[in-house]
N, C-alpha and C positions, 0 to 999 in steps of 0.2 A: 694254121699255115695254109695258104692257097694252093690249089692243085698246080702241079708243075710237071714239066716234061723234061726228061734227061735224054740226051743224045750221046751215044757211046760208039765211036768209030763206025758210024753209019747205022747203028742199031738204036732205034728210038723206042722208049717205053714210058708210059705214064706213071705218075706217082702211085696210082693204084697198084702197080706191080712192085715199085720200089718204095713200099710204104714203111716208114719208121714207126711201127705200131707201139702203143703203150703196152708195157709188159704185163703178163699175168703174174699172179703171186706164186705160181708154181715154179720152183727152181729146178732146172735140169742141167746136168753137167755132162758134156760129151767129150770123151777123150779121143783126140785126133793127133796125128803126127804133124809136126811143123812143116814137113815136106809136102804133106797133102794140102795144107792151107796155102803154101807157096804156089803149088801147081794150080790151085783154084784161082788164086789171084792173077796168075799169068793168063789163065784161060779167060778170066773176066776182062783183062786188058785187051784181049783179042776180040772182045765183044760178046762173050758167052754169058748171058744174063743169069742163067741158072747157077753159074759158079758164084756170082755175087749173092744170090739168094741163099745159097748154102752157107757162105761165110757170115752173112748177116744173122742167120738163124743160130749159128754156133756161138757167136761172140756178142750178140746184142745184150744178153743178160748181164754178163760181167762188166761190159762197158757202161751200161745204164747204172748199175750199182756203184761203180767207181765215180761217175759224174755226180750222182745224187748225193753220195756221202761227201764228196768234195764241196759241192755247191750248197748243200743243205737247204735247197729251195727247189721245189718240184718244177716250177716253170723255167727257171734258169737251167736246170739239168736237162729238161726236154729240149730246150733251144740248143744247148751244147751237144746233145746227142744227135740232133739233126745235123748240126754243123760238122761233127766228126765224120759222119757217113757221107756227107756232101764232099768233104775233103778226100775221102777214100775214092770217090767217083772221079774227082778232078785230077787226083795224083796217081791214078791207076797205072798210067804209062811209065811213071817214074819208079815204081816199085821194083826192087831188085831181089831175086830169090835168096841171095846170101843173108838177107835180113829176115828174121821170122815175121810172119804176118802179124802175130800178136805184138811184137816189138813195134812194128810199123803202125798198127792201130792205136796202141796206147801212147806212142810218141805223139801222134796227132791229138789224142784226147788230152794229154798233159799240156801240150802247147795251146790247145783251144781254151783250156781252163786258165792258164797263165795269161793268155791274151784277154780273156774276160776280166780277170782281176785288174789288169792294167787299164782296161777301159773304164772300169768303175773306181779305179785307184784305191782298191782295198781288197782284202780277203773277206769272204763272207763271215758274218758274225751271227746270223740267225740260226735257228734250229728247225726251220719249217720243212721237215721232210716226212710229214705224216702220210703223204701219198706215195712214199717210197715202198719198196718191197720189205716191209718190216719183218716178215717171217724169215727173211734171209739174213738179217743182221746178226742173229745168234741162232744156234741150232734149236729147233722147236721140238717139243715133246709131242707124242701122239695123244697124250692125255688132254682131253678137251673139257675137263671139269672147270667150272667157273673160277675156283680159287687158283687152279693151275694156270689158266689163261691170264688172270690178273697178275700173277707172279711173273709169268713170262713177259708180259707187256712191260712191267716195271723194270725187269732186268734189261730189256731192250732199250727202254728210255734212259736208264743209267749208262748203258754202253754208248748210246749216241751222245749223251752229255759229256762223257769222259773223252770220247773221240774228238769232240769239238774243242776241248781244252788243249789238245796236243799242239805244239808248234807246227806251223804249216809244212815245214820241210819234213818233219817226222811223220805227220799224217799222210803226206803224199807218198812217201816210201812204204808206209804200212799198207795203205789202200792198194797201191800197185802190187805189192807182194800178195795181198789177200785175193785180189780180183783178177790179175793178169796171169798168174801162175808162171811168171817169168823168173829167171835167175836173178840174183842180186847184181851180177855183172850187167845184165840187160837193163835192170832198173836204174843202175848207176848211170848208164849211157843215156837213158831217157831223161833223167833229172839233171844230168850234166855234172856229176860229182864222181869221185873215185869209189871203187868197190868197197874199200874199208869204211869210207864215210857213209855209204848207203847201209852197210851192215850195222854200223854204230847207231844210225838213226832208227833203224828197225828195232834194234835191241832196246833202245831207250823207249820207243813208242810202246812196245809190248809190255815192258816193265811198268810204265806209267798207267796203262790201261788195266793191268792186273791189280796194281795198287789201288787205283780209284774204285774198282769194283769190290775189292776186298774190304775197303773202308766203309763203303755204303752198305755192304751186307753185314758188317759187324754189329 
């Protein structure tokens, strides 16, 4: 992507500052309140760039994993990742604090992915996510012996393959549940279904993943 300049309510910053960097393989989870995120987003809407940088640092990992698992193609995921954050920038003035920032962010991500599928007129069928954060797909052991590493990699591969076989609607709810840390009610709103439907889709997805992994391990 070429260097770009973003102008926010009179505050101009180069892409060097607002850089959507490739993620490291180290996963960190920071527990913050929804109210704190909302206040940061409001501060960013007023032109405070540091507020955006904080939000980006907190949520980029979960967002990138969601998009990578959905797209199953590193290049597509990177493009969507850029697009989502660009939409955050463009829509900052429309954000309302009664909506959680995570709901706002993952609604944009969900819509970007659906828009991508419509553009290519299909859901992704490949499994090219080798450049994803594989260590995050399943809990990793601290044991680094070769046989343990091989076993962990094989389990991760089976998990990705099982995830790819889920119906798109079930996979979407499952990934939102895993990555966004939102309630089923929020996930239902993002995906445009009722709460019971979202709950049912999640239940079926989890059952199918467990069944697929248990069969391959038998």
